[in-house]
C-alpha positions as a printed Julia matrix, in Angstrom:
197×3 Matrix{Float64}:
 -196.07  -15.17  119.14
 -198.26  -15.64  122.2
 -200.94  -13.24  120.94
 -201.27  -10.25  118.64
 -200.15   -7.74  121.29
 -197.18   -9.68  122.67
 -193.88   -8.04  121.79
 -190.38   -9.46  122.12
 -187.02   -7.8   122.66
 -183.54   -9.21  122.14
 -181.59  -10.31  125.19
 -178.74  -11.86  123.19
 -177.36  -10.69  119.85
 -178.03  -12.82  116.81
 -175.75  -13.05  113.78
 -176.06  -14.7   110.4
 -174.23  -15.26  107.14
 -175.58  -15.91  103.67
 -173.88  -16.18  100.3
 -175.76  -15.68   97.03
 -174.04  -15.67   93.62
 -170.81  -14.39   95.12
 -172.35  -11.65   97.27
 -171.83  -12.12  101.0
 -174.44  -10.99  103.51
 -173.72  -10.56  107.23
 -176.67  -10.1   109.56
 -176.87   -8.68  113.08
 -179.78   -8.4   115.52
 -179.11   -6.47  118.73
 -180.93   -4.54  121.47
 -181.69   -0.88  120.85
 -182.78    1.67  123.45
 -183.13    4.74  121.22
 -182.7     5.9   117.64
 -179.54    7.78  118.65
 -177.68    4.42  118.78
 -178.45    3.4   115.19
 -175.65    5.25  113.37
 -172.96    3.93  115.73
 -174.15    0.31  115.47
 -174.49    0.46  111.67
 -171.02    2.01  111.34
 -169.51   -0.71  113.57
 -171.01   -3.38  111.31
 -169.74   -1.57  108.22
 -166.2    -1.56  109.63
 -166.35   -5.23  110.71
 -165.48   -6.66  107.27
 -163.36   -5.34  104.43
 -165.31   -4.55  101.27
 -168.74   -3.91  102.74
 -170.6    -1.6   100.39
 -174.06   -1.48  101.93
 -175.48   -1.83  105.44
 -179.26   -1.9   105.22
 -181.19   -1.91  108.48
 -184.48   -1.61  110.25
 -185.01   -0.55  113.85
 -187.85   -0.28  116.34
 -187.1     1.53  119.6
 -190.31    1.79  121.59
 -192.29   -0.86  123.46
 -195.34   -0.75  121.17
 -193.54   -0.72  117.82
 -194.74    2.74  116.81
 -191.29    4.33  116.46
 -189.31    2.72  113.66
 -187.01    3.43  110.75
 -185.45    1.49  107.89
 -182.77    2.16  105.3
 -181.83    0.54  102.0
 -178.38    2.23  102.17
 -178.11    2.73   98.42
 -179.73   -0.53   97.3
 -182.8    -0.14   95.06
 -185.75    1.26   96.99
 -187.65   -1.33   99.02
 -185.18   -4.18   98.43
 -183.25   -4.15  101.71
 -184.64   -2.13  104.62
 -188.28   -3.04  104.0
 -187.77   -6.84  103.99
 -185.8    -6.49  107.23
 -188.56   -4.36  108.79
 -191.18   -6.87  107.65
 -189.42   -9.62  109.65
 -189.18   -7.35  112.72
 -192.92   -6.67  112.58
 -193.72  -10.27  111.69
 -191.88  -11.53  114.77
 -193.37   -8.82  117.01
 -189.95   -7.37  117.9
 -189.33   -4.13  119.71
 -186.31   -2.25  121.05
 -184.27   -3.88  118.29
 -181.91   -3.14  115.42
 -181.53   -5.67  112.63
 -178.83   -4.79  110.11
 -177.52   -6.65  107.08
 -174.18   -5.81  105.48
 -173.4    -6.79  101.88
 -170.12   -7.38  100.1
 -170.89   -7.3    96.38
 -169.84  -10.47   94.57
 -169.84   -9.2    90.99
 -173.19  -10.65   89.89
 -176.34   -8.49   90.06
 -179.07  -10.2    92.08
 -182.0    -8.17   90.77
 -184.71   -6.72   92.98
 -186.26  -10.08   93.84
 -182.87  -11.58   94.68
 -181.98   -8.64   96.92
 -185.32   -8.82   98.74
 -184.84  -12.54   99.38
 -181.18  -12.23  100.42
 -181.62   -9.26  102.78
 -184.84  -10.69  104.22
 -183.46  -14.2   104.76
 -180.23  -12.93  106.33
 -182.28  -10.76  108.69
 -184.55  -13.67  109.62
 -181.55  -15.91  110.37
 -180.01  -13.24  112.6
 -183.3   -12.95  114.52
 -183.58  -16.73  114.88
 -179.94  -17.03  116.04
 -180.42  -14.51  118.86
 -182.42  -14.83  122.06
 -185.66  -12.99  122.77
 -187.84  -12.35  125.8
 -191.45  -11.24  125.99
 -192.08   -7.61  126.83
 -194.97   -7.25  129.26
 -196.96   -4.07  128.56
 -197.18   -1.86  131.65
 -198.69    1.41  132.79
 -196.96    3.82  135.13
 -198.97    4.63  138.25
 -197.96    7.06  140.99
 -198.78    6.77  144.69
 -197.9     9.14  147.53
 -197.58    8.02  151.14
 -196.66    9.67  154.43
 -193.52    8.52  156.27
 -195.44    6.44  158.82
 -196.98    4.2   156.12
 -193.97    3.98  153.78
 -192.71    0.58  155.01
 -196.16   -1.01  154.81
 -196.74    0.19  151.26
 -193.26   -0.82  150.12
 -193.7    -4.31  151.58
 -197.05   -4.77  149.83
 -195.68   -3.53  146.5
 -192.74   -5.94  146.75
 -195.11   -8.82  147.58
 -197.09   -8.06  144.42
 -193.85   -8.12  142.39
 -194.42   -4.71  140.82
 -191.37   -2.77  139.65
 -191.08    0.59  141.38
 -188.98    3.66  142.05
 -189.23    5.88  145.11
 -188.73    9.62  145.56
 -188.5    10.9   149.11
 -189.78   14.32  150.18
 -190.57   16.22  153.39
 -194.05   14.76  153.88
 -193.25   11.17  152.89
 -192.52    9.33  149.67
 -193.88    9.0   146.16
 -193.85    5.64  144.41
 -193.74    5.31  140.64
 -195.03    1.81  139.88
 -194.91   -0.17  136.64
 -198.14   -2.18  136.7
 -198.61   -4.88  134.05
 -201.68   -4.01  132.01
 -203.21   -7.42  132.85
 -203.01   -6.47  136.57
 -204.66   -3.03  136.34
 -208.05   -4.22  137.6
 -206.54   -5.98  140.62
 -204.36   -2.91  141.25
 -207.49   -0.73  141.36
 -209.11   -3.06  143.89
 -205.91   -3.2   145.98
 -205.59    0.61  145.93
 -209.22    1.05  147.0
 -208.63   -1.28  149.96
 -205.52    0.59  151.09
 -206.02    3.46  153.55
 -204.16    6.78  153.41
 -202.69    6.63  149.9
 -203.27    9.24  147.23
């Protein structure tokens, strides 16, 4: 990780496979926009191979990593979902689902064996995918009259800030995504601009 606050999101799915004493583990890391997608993605993994008995997972679906969930899916408590979640947090991932499916091989692995198998399969899936850094931003709103719209838009585009525009009778309102590292320079820029609210 670049620093303690840098987060990463998947831009390419990662998959993995691990075999331990006859049990087969299939891992998947994929992007996740909201918790409403989890059940569908987990079910798709469960249907991908015959004989899958458990699909443990962990998911984080907000930029800061505050909204998360994990499931052991019937494995002993703390042996499947938690090791997966630990790797997600350890790698600083966000907007991600990491799931591991297991086909039982006839030999009990014990709690320690399950923790290692689920955790290692999850880690391999993460490492086999592709990630990009998520730049923390703050949303800032600016209003402008019609006569100054083109000037403001040009300056915003020159700065490289992401924006959306809403038009209304008196002009336009910009909703800007300002990287947190640029907030001071944004404040100076805004103070120098004339006629913006």
